[in-house]
matplotlib code that plots the C-alpha trace (Angstrom):
import matplotlib.pyplot as plt

x = [81.8, 83.3, 85.0, 87.3, 89.0, 90.5, 91.0, 93.2, 95.1, 98.5, 98.7, 95.1, 95.6, 97.5, 94.6, 92.0, 94.1, 94.1, 90.4, 88.8, 88.9, 87.6, 84.1, 83.3, 79.8, 79.4, 78.4, 81.5, 83.6, 82.1, 82.6, 86.2, 86.8, 85.2, 87.3, 90.4, 89.5, 89.8, 92.7, 94.9, 94.3, 92.4, 89.3, 88.5, 90.4, 93.0, 91.6, 90.6, 93.3, 92.6, 90.8, 89.1, 85.7, 84.5, 81.6, 81.6, 79.0, 76.1, 77.2, 80.7, 82.4, 80.2, 81.2, 83.2, 86.3, 89.1, 92.0, 94.3, 92.9, 94.4, 97.7, 99.5, 100.1, 102.7, 100.1, 102.6, 104.9, 102.1, 100.8, 104.2, 104.7, 101.1, 101.2, 104.7, 104.1, 104.8, 106.8, 105.0, 105.3, 104.1, 100.5, 102.0, 103.8, 100.5, 99.8, 101.1, 104.7, 108.0, 109.0, 112.3, 114.3, 115.3, 113.5, 113.0, 113.5, 112.5, 108.9, 106.3, 104.5, 100.9, 99.6, 96.2, 93.2, 91.9, 88.2, 86.3, 83.0, 81.0, 82.4, 82.7, 86.4, 88.5, 90.1, 92.1, 95.6, 98.6, 100.3, 103.0, 103.7, 102.7, 99.5, 98.7, 99.4, 97.2, 94.4, 94.7, 94.9, 91.7, 89.9, 91.0, 90.2, 86.7, 85.9, 86.8, 85.1, 82.3, 83.2, 80.4, 81.0, 78.6, 80.6, 83.8, 82.1, 81.0, 84.5, 86.3, 83.9, 84.3, 88.1, 88.0, 88.4, 86.4, 88.0, 89.4, 89.1, 85.5, 85.3, 83.8, 87.2, 89.2, 90.4, 89.3, 85.7, 85.4, 86.9, 84.4, 81.6, 83.0, 83.2, 79.6, 78.4, 80.5, 79.4, 75.7, 75.7, 73.6, 75.3, 75.5, 74.7, 75.7, 75.9, 75.3, 78.4, 80.6, 84.1, 85.8, 88.4, 91.6, 94.3, 97.0, 100.6, 102.9, 103.1, 105.5, 105.9, 106.2, 107.2, 105.9, 105.8, 104.7, 106.7, 105.1, 101.6, 101.1, 102.3, 101.6, 101.4, 100.6, 99.3, 99.4, 97.7, 96.3, 92.9, 90.9, 87.9, 85.5, 82.2, 80.7, 84.0, 86.1, 88.5, 91.4, 94.1, 96.1, 97.8, 95.7, 97.0, 95.9, 97.9, 96.4, 97.6, 96.9, 96.8, 96.6, 93.5, 92.0, 94.0, 92.9, 94.5, 92.3, 92.4, 93.8, 92.2, 93.9, 95.6, 94.9, 97.8, 99.2, 97.9, 99.8, 102.4, 100.9, 103.2, 102.6, 103.5, 107.0, 108.3, 111.3, 109.0, 107.3, 110.8, 111.8, 108.8, 109.7, 107.0, 107.9, 106.1, 103.4, 103.2, 100.8]
y = [134.2, 137.5, 137.0, 140.0, 137.8, 135.6, 138.6, 140.2, 137.1, 136.3, 133.1, 133.3, 131.5, 128.7, 128.1, 128.2, 125.7, 123.4, 123.6, 124.0, 120.4, 119.7, 118.2, 118.8, 120.0, 123.7, 122.8, 120.8, 123.6, 126.0, 123.5, 123.2, 126.9, 127.4, 124.6, 126.4, 129.3, 127.0, 124.9, 127.7, 129.8, 132.6, 132.6, 134.4, 136.9, 136.2, 135.2, 138.1, 139.2, 138.7, 141.6, 142.9, 142.6, 139.8, 138.0, 134.2, 132.7, 130.6, 127.1, 128.2, 126.4, 126.8, 129.6, 128.6, 129.5, 130.6, 128.3, 131.3, 133.2, 131.0, 132.8, 129.6, 130.2, 132.3, 133.9, 136.4, 133.6, 131.7, 134.6, 135.3, 131.7, 131.2, 134.5, 134.1, 133.9, 130.5, 130.2, 131.5, 129.7, 130.2, 128.9, 126.3, 124.6, 123.2, 121.4, 117.9, 118.0, 116.3, 114.7, 114.7, 112.1, 114.7, 114.8, 117.4, 114.9, 111.4, 110.3, 111.3, 108.2, 109.0, 107.6, 105.9, 107.8, 106.8, 107.2, 109.5, 109.7, 109.2, 112.3, 112.4, 113.3, 110.7, 112.1, 110.9, 111.3, 111.2, 114.2, 114.5, 116.6, 113.6, 113.5, 117.1, 116.3, 113.3, 115.3, 118.0, 115.3, 113.8, 117.1, 118.2, 114.8, 114.6, 118.3, 118.4, 115.2, 116.0, 119.7, 120.8, 123.9, 122.6, 119.4, 121.4, 123.5, 120.4, 118.8, 122.1, 122.7, 119.2, 120.0, 123.7, 124.9, 127.8, 131.0, 129.4, 131.5, 130.9, 128.6, 131.5, 133.2, 130.2, 130.0, 126.5, 127.1, 130.3, 128.7, 125.8, 128.4, 130.2, 127.0, 126.3, 129.9, 130.3, 127.1, 127.3, 124.3, 124.1, 126.1, 122.9, 119.2, 116.3, 116.9, 114.0, 113.1, 115.5, 114.1, 116.0, 114.0, 114.9, 112.3, 113.4, 112.8, 115.2, 117.5, 119.8, 121.2, 125.0, 125.2, 124.9, 126.8, 126.1, 123.0, 121.4, 121.9, 124.4, 123.5, 124.9, 122.1, 122.0, 119.1, 118.7, 116.4, 115.6, 117.1, 115.2, 117.2, 116.9, 115.9, 113.5, 111.7, 114.9, 115.5, 117.8, 117.0, 119.6, 120.1, 121.4, 122.2, 123.3, 125.0, 125.3, 126.2, 123.2, 123.2, 120.4, 120.7, 118.0, 115.2, 116.3, 118.3, 121.2, 124.1, 126.8, 129.9, 133.1, 133.9, 131.9, 130.2, 131.7, 129.9, 126.7, 126.6, 124.8, 122.6, 119.3, 116.5, 115.0, 117.9, 120.0, 122.9, 120.8, 119.7, 123.4, 124.2, 121.5, 119.0, 115.3, 112.3, 110.7, 107.0, 105.0]
z = [67.9, 66.7, 63.3, 64.0, 66.6, 63.8, 61.5, 64.0, 65.1, 63.9, 61.7, 60.6, 57.3, 59.1, 61.4, 58.7, 56.6, 59.5, 60.2, 56.8, 55.9, 52.4, 52.3, 56.0, 56.9, 57.8, 61.3, 61.9, 60.5, 62.9, 65.8, 64.9, 64.6, 68.0, 69.3, 68.0, 70.2, 73.1, 71.9, 70.8, 73.9, 72.0, 74.1, 77.4, 79.4, 82.1, 85.4, 87.6, 90.1, 93.8, 95.3, 92.2, 93.9, 91.5, 93.4, 93.4, 91.1, 92.2, 92.9, 94.1, 96.9, 100.1, 102.4, 105.5, 107.4, 105.1, 105.7, 105.0, 108.0, 110.7, 110.5, 109.8, 106.0, 104.3, 102.0, 100.6, 99.4, 98.0, 96.0, 94.6, 93.5, 92.0, 90.0, 88.6, 84.8, 83.1, 79.9, 76.9, 73.6, 70.0, 69.3, 67.0, 69.9, 71.1, 67.8, 67.0, 65.7, 66.0, 69.4, 71.1, 73.0, 75.6, 79.0, 81.7, 84.4, 85.6, 85.1, 87.7, 89.1, 89.9, 93.2, 93.4, 95.0, 98.4, 99.6, 97.2, 99.2, 96.1, 94.2, 90.5, 90.8, 92.5, 95.8, 98.8, 97.3, 99.5, 101.0, 98.4, 95.3, 93.3, 95.2, 94.4, 90.6, 90.7, 92.2, 89.5, 86.8, 87.9, 88.3, 84.7, 83.2, 84.6, 84.1, 80.4, 79.4, 77.0, 76.7, 79.1, 81.2, 83.8, 84.0, 84.6, 87.2, 89.1, 89.0, 90.0, 92.9, 94.3, 94.7, 95.5, 99.1, 100.4, 99.3, 96.2, 92.9, 91.6, 88.6, 86.5, 86.7, 85.3, 81.8, 81.0, 82.2, 80.2, 77.1, 77.4, 77.5, 74.5, 72.4, 73.1, 72.4, 69.3, 67.6, 68.3, 70.6, 73.7, 76.6, 78.7, 78.6, 76.4, 72.6, 70.2, 68.2, 70.2, 71.1, 73.8, 75.8, 77.7, 78.0, 80.7, 79.6, 81.5, 84.5, 86.4, 89.9, 89.7, 93.4, 97.0, 100.3, 103.8, 104.2, 101.1, 102.3, 99.4, 95.9, 92.5, 89.9, 86.2, 84.1, 80.3, 78.0, 74.6, 74.0, 71.2, 70.0, 67.1, 65.8, 63.4, 62.5, 62.1, 64.9, 66.0, 68.6, 70.5, 73.9, 76.8, 80.2, 83.6, 86.5, 90.0, 93.4, 95.7, 99.5, 101.9, 104.0, 106.1, 104.5, 101.0, 98.3, 97.5, 95.0, 97.3, 98.6, 97.4, 94.1, 91.0, 89.4, 86.1, 83.0, 82.0, 79.2, 76.2, 74.2, 72.4, 74.9, 74.3, 72.2, 72.8, 73.8, 76.4, 77.8, 77.8, 79.9, 82.4, 81.7, 82.8, 81.7, 83.8, 84.7, 86.8]

ax = plt.figure().add_subplot(projection="3d")
ax.plot(x, y, z, "-o")
ax.set_aspect("equal")
plt.show()
């Protein structure tokens, strides 16, 4: 990890005070600093814009007919919705702090999955906005478990439609890679003593087109990370454009959704961003 990244970043002393816990082993310090790159949104570039010529990586969704090519989708409207920037907040908004009694709207009830056909990510959610949210919740939860880039790739590609943005272009995948590389951990696979768990708490619907068959949704949760008894909690979120294809919600072909607003769940900032509580 390039130390200049932290030297140039605003609030460096605050982050170091948070991470440099007295008596912690050097390896754990490095891990938590690397995780801060992920947690505070410092790692990776923005996803590549459509049409930049970036080739799909090996293991990307199999080639097939692009559902956008049948002339039955308003791709221009989809692109405008997906790429519209989300609310940006200070990095500190993602860290635990005081909650509020205010809400952005009624809770969102997550439906149960249907038949998953043996996939690691539960699937078969209903043809509703809540179904699209539930599908993204499960993809994100499964993908982030263990902090393994290969695990995230597997989860993403089980949900992505042909023509969807390749996983290598997504922020969460690249941040997981940077955490592994910046802390000297193996580039993939399970790591003894490593805790990396995402608990979904909130979601929002950014908007929809095509009669509700295309919807951009964002999910938010608490990410608990650490190693050997030391841990750190922060908000972590994921926005994706979801399209209804063959009775399933899939990550849509076309433009990638703008990155999620990061705010600690239940705070005034989360409410300002429009996040609503999730219930099952």
